[in-house]
C-alpha positions in Angstrom: 1.4 -7.4 -15.1 2.4 -6.6 -12.1 1.7 -6.1 -8.4 2.2 -3.4 -6.1 2.4 -3.9 -2.6 2.1 -0.3 -0.3 2.7 0.1 3.0 1.6 3.8 3.9 0.9 5.5 6.9 -2.9 5.1 8.0 -4.0 8.8 8.0 -3.2 8.4 3.6 -5.4 5.4 3.0 -7.7 8.2 1.9 -5.4 10.2 -0.2 -3.9 7.0 -2.0 -7.2 5.7 -2.7 -8.4 8.9 -4.6 -5.2 9.7 -6.2 -5.5 6.7 -8.1 -9.2 6.5 -8.6 -8.9 10.0 -10.4 -5.9 8.6 -12.5 -8.0 5.6 -13.4 -6.5 2.6 -11.3 -9.2 0.4 -10.2 -9.6 -2.5 -7.6 -7.7 -2.9 -4.9 -7.1 -4.8 -1.6 -6.6 -2.5 1.8 -5.1 -4.4 5.3 -4.7 -3.2 8.2 -0.9 -4.6 9.4 1.5 -3.6 11.7 5.5 -3.6 11.8 8.4 -1.6 12.0 11.1 -0.4 9.6 14.1 1.9 10.5 11.8 3.9 13.2 12.3 0.9 15.0 9.2 1.6 16.9 8.7 4.1 20.4 8.0 3.8 23.9 5.2 5.5 25.6 3.7 6.4 28.6 0.6 4.9 30.0 -0.5 6.0 33.9 2.8 6.4 34.8 4.5 3.3 33.1 6.7 3.9 30.1 6.3 0.7 27.6 7.7 0.4 23.9 6.2 -0.1 20.8 7.3 -2.8 18.8 5.0 -2.7 16.1 3.2 0.6 14.6 0.2 0.6 12.7 0.6 0.5 8.8 -1.8 -0.1 6.1 -1.3 -2.4 2.9 -2.3 -1.8 0.1 -2.3 -4.3 -3.0 -3.0 -3.9 -6.2 -2.4 -5.7 -9.8 -2.1 -2.9 -13.0 -0.6 -3.6 -16.9 3.1 -3.1 -17.1 2.7 0.5 -18.7 0.9 1.2 -15.6 3.8 0.6 -12.9 5.6 3.7 -13.1 2.9 5.8 -13.1 0.8 4.2 -10.2 4.1 4.4 -8.1 4.8 8.1 -8.8 0.5 8.3 -7.6 1.0 6.1 -4.3 4.2 8.2 -3.6 2.9 11.7 -3.8 0.1 10.9 -2.2 1.7 9.1 0.2 4.9 10.9 1.1 5.0 13.0 4.5 8.9 13.7 4.5 9.1 12.1 8.2 10.7 8.5 8.9 7.8 5.9 8.4 6.0 6.8 5.7 6.3 2.9 3.7 7.7 1.3 1.2 6.6 0.0 -1.9 7.3 -3.6 -3.3 7.0 -4.8 -7.1 6.5 -8.3 -8.2 5.7 -10.4 -11.6 2.0 -11.8 -11.6 1.9 -14.7 -13.7 -2.3 -15.5 -14.1 -5.1 -13.3 -13.2 -8.4 -15.1 -13.3 -11.9 -13.6 -12.6 -14.1 -15.8 -10.8 -17.3 -14.5 -11.7 -16.7 -14.3 -15.9 -13.5 -16.9 -15.8 -11.8 -13.8 -17.4 -8.0 -14.1 -17.8 -4.9 -11.9 -17.5 -5.3 -8.0 -18.8 -8.8 -8.5 -19.3 -9.9 -9.8 -15.9 -7.9 -6.9 -14.1 
């Protein structure tokens, strides 16, 4: 099993969610996060004063999939989240040693 974490632009969440659901990927955790990468934030004007926004609003999606779903899930997220502009986000993949469904006690693949 692998955990996929994707940091995307907020307005792309519905597109990603719909694309994953259409592909049969169920269950995800979504968090509002802030951060920056190469874009390094930006400057804004507010009431005549310029200030720097260091951390930009993003959405983090976390999901756990079986090994054979990793590449297709990544491709779906890229296709749905990509705008072609800086700040589209990142995808991180890490190993999951164990998964347990609290309600039933099912474990690993059965618990996904």
